[in-house]
C-alpha positions as CSV (number, residue, x, y, z in Angstrom):
1,X,-13.8,0.2,11.6
2,X,-11.3,0.5,8.7
3,X,-12.1,-2.8,7.1
4,X,-15.8,-2.0,6.9
5,X,-15.0,1.5,5.6
6,X,-12.9,0.0,2.8
7,X,-15.7,-2.4,2.0
8,X,-18.1,0.5,1.7
9,X,-15.7,2.5,-0.5
10,X,-15.2,-0.5,-2.8
11,X,-18.9,-0.9,-3.1
12,X,-19.2,2.7,-4.0
13,X,-16.4,2.4,-6.5
14,X,-18.2,-0.5,-8.2
15,X,-21.3,1.6,-8.5
16,X,-19.3,4.4,-10.2
17,X,-17.6,1.9,-12.5
18,X,-14.4,2.2,-14.4
19,X,-14.3,6.0,-14.4
20,X,-11.5,8.4,-13.6
21,X,-12.6,9.1,-10.1
22,X,-9.2,10.3,-8.7
23,X,-10.7,11.6,-5.5
24,X,-12.2,8.2,-4.6
25,X,-8.9,6.4,-5.4
26,X,-7.0,8.8,-3.1
27,X,-9.6,8.2,-0.4
28,X,-9.0,4.5,-0.4
29,X,-5.2,5.0,-0.2
30,X,-5.6,7.5,2.6
31,X,-7.8,5.1,4.6
32,X,-5.0,2.6,4.8
33,X,-2.1,5.2,5.1
34,X,-1.7,9.0,5.1
35,X,-0.6,10.2,1.7
36,X,2.2,12.6,0.9
37,X,4.2,11.4,3.9
38,X,7.8,10.4,4.5
39,X,7.4,9.2,8.1
40,X,11.2,9.0,8.7
41,X,11.8,12.6,7.6
42,X,13.4,14.2,10.7
43,X,12.6,17.8,9.4
44,X,8.8,17.4,9.4
45,X,6.2,16.6,12.0
46,X,3.7,14.3,10.3
47,X,1.1,11.8,11.2
48,X,2.5,8.3,11.3
49,X,-0.6,6.4,12.3
50,X,-1.9,4.0,9.7
51,X,-3.8,0.7,9.1
52,X,-1.3,-1.1,6.9
53,X,-1.9,-4.3,9.0
54,X,-4.8,-4.8,6.5
55,X,-2.2,-5.4,3.8
56,X,0.4,-7.3,5.9
57,X,0.5,-8.0,9.6
58,X,4.2,-7.2,9.7
59,X,3.3,-3.6,9.0
60,X,1.2,-3.1,12.0
61,X,3.9,-1.2,13.9
62,X,5.9,0.2,11.0
63,X,7.1,3.7,11.3
64,X,9.7,3.8,8.6
65,X,7.7,4.3,5.5
66,X,7.0,6.7,2.6
67,X,3.5,7.1,1.2
68,X,2.8,8.7,-2.2
69,X,6.2,10.4,-2.2
70,X,8.6,10.9,-5.1
71,X,11.8,8.8,-4.9
72,X,13.9,12.0,-4.9
73,X,12.1,12.9,-1.7
74,X,12.9,9.6,-0.1
75,X,16.5,9.0,-1.2
76,X,19.2,11.7,-0.4
77,X,21.1,11.0,-3.6
78,X,18.3,10.7,-6.3
79,X,16.6,12.9,-8.8
80,X,14.0,10.3,-9.8
81,X,10.5,11.6,-10.2
82,X,8.9,8.2,-9.9
83,X,6.3,8.1,-7.2
84,X,5.5,4.7,-5.6
85,X,2.3,4.5,-3.6
86,X,4.0,3.0,-0.6
87,X,7.5,2.0,0.5
88,X,8.4,0.4,3.8
89,X,11.9,-0.4,5.0
90,X,13.1,-2.6,7.8
91,X,14.8,0.1,9.9
92,X,13.7,-0.2,13.5
93,X,10.0,0.1,12.9
94,X,10.1,-1.4,9.4
95,X,9.2,-5.1,8.8
96,X,9.6,-6.1,12.4
97,X,7.9,-5.4,15.7
98,X,9.5,-2.7,17.9
99,X,8.1,-1.9,21.4
100,X,9.9,1.3,22.3
101,X,8.6,4.6,20.8
102,X,12.0,6.2,21.4
103,X,14.0,6.4,18.1
104,X,17.3,6.8,19.9
105,X,17.8,3.0,20.3
106,X,17.2,2.2,16.6
107,X,20.2,0.4,15.1
108,X,21.3,2.2,12.0
109,X,24.7,0.6,11.8
110,X,23.5,-1.9,9.1
111,X,22.4,-1.3,5.6
112,X,18.7,-1.8,4.7
113,X,18.4,-5.4,3.5
114,X,14.6,-5.7,3.1
115,X,12.0,-3.3,1.6
116,X,8.3,-3.6,0.8
117,X,6.7,-1.8,-2.1
118,X,2.9,-1.6,-2.4
119,X,1.0,-0.3,-5.4
120,X,-2.8,0.5,-5.2
121,X,-4.6,0.2,-8.5
122,X,-8.0,1.7,-9.0
123,X,-10.8,-0.9,-8.4
124,X,-12.6,-1.9,-11.5
125,X,-9.8,-0.6,-13.7
126,X,-9.6,-2.5,-17.0
127,X,-7.2,-0.4,-19.2
128,X,-3.5,-1.2,-18.9
129,X,-2.3,-0.2,-22.4
130,X,0.7,2.0,-21.7
131,X,4.3,0.8,-21.1
132,X,4.2,2.1,-17.6
133,X,0.9,0.2,-17.0
134,X,2.8,-3.1,-17.0
135,X,3.2,-3.8,-13.3
136,X,6.4,-5.8,-13.6
137,X,8.1,-2.9,-15.5
138,X,6.7,-0.4,-13.0
139,X,8.0,-2.3,-10.0
140,X,11.4,-3.0,-11.6
141,X,11.9,0.7,-12.3
142,X,11.3,1.5,-8.6
143,X,13.7,-1.2,-7.5
144,X,16.4,0.0,-9.9
145,X,16.2,3.5,-8.4
146,X,16.1,2.3,-4.7
147,X,19.0,-0.2,-4.8
148,X,22.2,1.3,-3.6
149,X,20.5,4.6,-2.6
150,X,20.7,6.3,0.8
151,X,17.8,7.1,3.0
152,X,18.0,9.8,5.7
153,X,16.2,8.3,8.7
154,X,15.5,9.2,12.3
155,X,18.0,11.7,13.9
156,X,19.3,12.4,10.3
157,X,21.3,9.1,10.2
158,X,21.9,8.0,6.6
159,X,21.3,4.4,5.8
160,X,22.2,2.7,2.5
161,X,19.9,0.3,0.7
162,X,21.9,-2.8,0.0
163,X,22.5,-3.8,-3.6
164,X,21.2,-7.3,-2.8
165,X,18.2,-5.9,-0.8
166,X,15.1,-8.2,-0.9
167,X,12.0,-6.5,-2.2
168,X,8.6,-7.8,-1.1
169,X,6.2,-6.2,-3.7
170,X,2.4,-6.2,-3.5
171,X,0.0,-4.8,-6.1
172,X,-3.6,-4.4,-4.9
173,X,-5.9,-4.5,-7.9
174,X,-8.9,-6.1,-9.6
175,X,-7.6,-8.8,-12.0
176,X,-9.7,-7.9,-14.9
177,X,-9.2,-6.5,-18.5
178,X,-5.7,-5.6,-19.4
179,X,-4.3,-6.7,-16.1
180,X,-5.8,-10.2,-16.5
181,X,-4.0,-10.4,-19.8
182,X,-0.7,-9.3,-18.3
183,X,-0.8,-12.0,-15.6
184,X,-1.8,-15.0,-17.6
185,X,1.8,-16.4,-17.4
186,X,2.1,-15.8,-13.6
187,X,1.7,-18.5,-11.0
188,X,-1.5,-18.4,-8.9
189,X,-1.4,-17.7,-5.2
190,X,-2.4,-20.6,-2.9
191,X,-6.0,-19.4,-2.7
192,X,-6.2,-19.3,-6.5
193,X,-7.4,-15.7,-6.6
194,X,-4.1,-13.7,-6.8
195,X,-1.0,-13.9,-8.9
196,X,2.7,-14.3,-7.9
197,X,6.0,-14.0,-9.7
198,X,9.6,-14.2,-8.2
199,X,12.0,-11.4,-9.1
200,X,14.8,-12.7,-11.3
201,X,18.2,-11.6,-12.6
202,X,19.8,-8.9,-10.5
203,X,16.8,-8.4,-8.2
204,X,15.8,-10.4,-5.2
205,X,12.2,-10.8,-3.9
206,X,8.8,-11.3,-5.5
207,X,5.7,-9.5,-6.8
208,X,2.3,-10.6,-5.5
209,X,-1.0,-9.3,-6.9
210,X,-3.9,-9.3,-4.5
211,X,-7.5,-8.6,-5.5
212,X,-9.3,-5.9,-3.5
213,X,-12.1,-8.2,-2.3
214,X,-9.5,-10.8,-1.2
215,X,-7.6,-8.1,0.7
216,X,-10.7,-7.3,2.8
217,X,-11.8,-10.9,3.2
218,X,-8.3,-12.0,4.3
219,X,-8.0,-9.1,6.8
220,X,-11.4,-10.2,8.3
221,X,-10.3,-13.8,8.5
222,X,-6.8,-13.1,10.0
223,X,-8.2,-10.8,12.7
224,X,-11.6,-12.4,13.3
225,X,-10.9,-13.5,16.9
226,X,-9.6,-10.1,17.9
227,X,-12.5,-8.2,16.2
228,X,-15.1,-10.5,17.7
229,X,-13.5,-10.0,21.2
230,X,-13.9,-6.2,20.6
231,X,-17.6,-6.7,19.8
232,X,-17.2,-6.1,16.1
233,X,-19.0,-8.1,13.5
234,X,-19.1,-8.1,9.7
235,X,-22.8,-7.2,9.2
236,X,-24.6,-6.1,6.1
237,X,-26.7,-3.7,8.2
238,X,-23.6,-1.8,9.4
239,X,-22.2,-1.6,5.9
240,X,-25.5,-0.3,4.5
241,X,-25.6,2.4,7.2
242,X,-22.1,3.5,6.2
243,X,-23.0,3.5,2.6
244,X,-26.0,5.8,3.3
245,X,-23.7,8.2,5.2
246,X,-21.2,8.2,2.3
247,X,-24.0,8.9,-0.2
248,X,-25.6,11.7,1.8
249,X,-22.9,14.4,1.2
250,X,-23.1,13.9,-2.6
251,X,-27.0,14.0,-2.5
252,X,-26.9,17.2,-0.5
253,X,-24.5,18.8,-2.9
254,X,-26.7,17.9,-5.9
255,X,-29.7,19.3,-4.1
256,X,-27.9,22.6,-3.4
257,X,-26.9,22.9,-7.1
258,X,-30.5,22.3,-8.4
């Protein structure tokens, strides 16, 4: 179960602490969505399955997304080396439900008027000292590059991102240390745990910061009836068993070295 696996990985992360564990960070990202993928690239056969419903229910059936790809690998007319963690656009399988798996009936006559940007920050991270660590600046730079650009989608159709495109931006992070300082002037989300700020000026949309523990708790709550019907329960015993399995490979590796 993906939610339980995420919970175990986060517990593991908190045991490691605020260290540069790039492998564990990539693992958390890949649990939710395959990395290094532009799912709409017609020239490549890639895995498009994901569990982005954990972030937002609208993404459950999304197939138009790019995960851990440079923007110049997403837009046909860009040389930007910026690399957002996740971009989803509302073409066919984007921010709406689509029943048919055949891409031929996807309407590409309209420009893209909604996009979602998701950034995954390392759990327990406390240092946000560089200019690029300021999340509003980071998100705005992505938006500046994406607006007015062109995406090559299914069947090599080219679709323009509208200049007035609405961007729904989410940052998944622990609000501690430098990030807590950054967000002091932001509005609180309804549950009082996250932070929210509307995009202003030339940009339309918003940025919402969700804490990792709240992401998991909210996913459990939103899907509790479905999970219970499938016989799945949020139990400490199951999480402990998964922790033991996760810990075993590292212990075996240490034993072989000694």
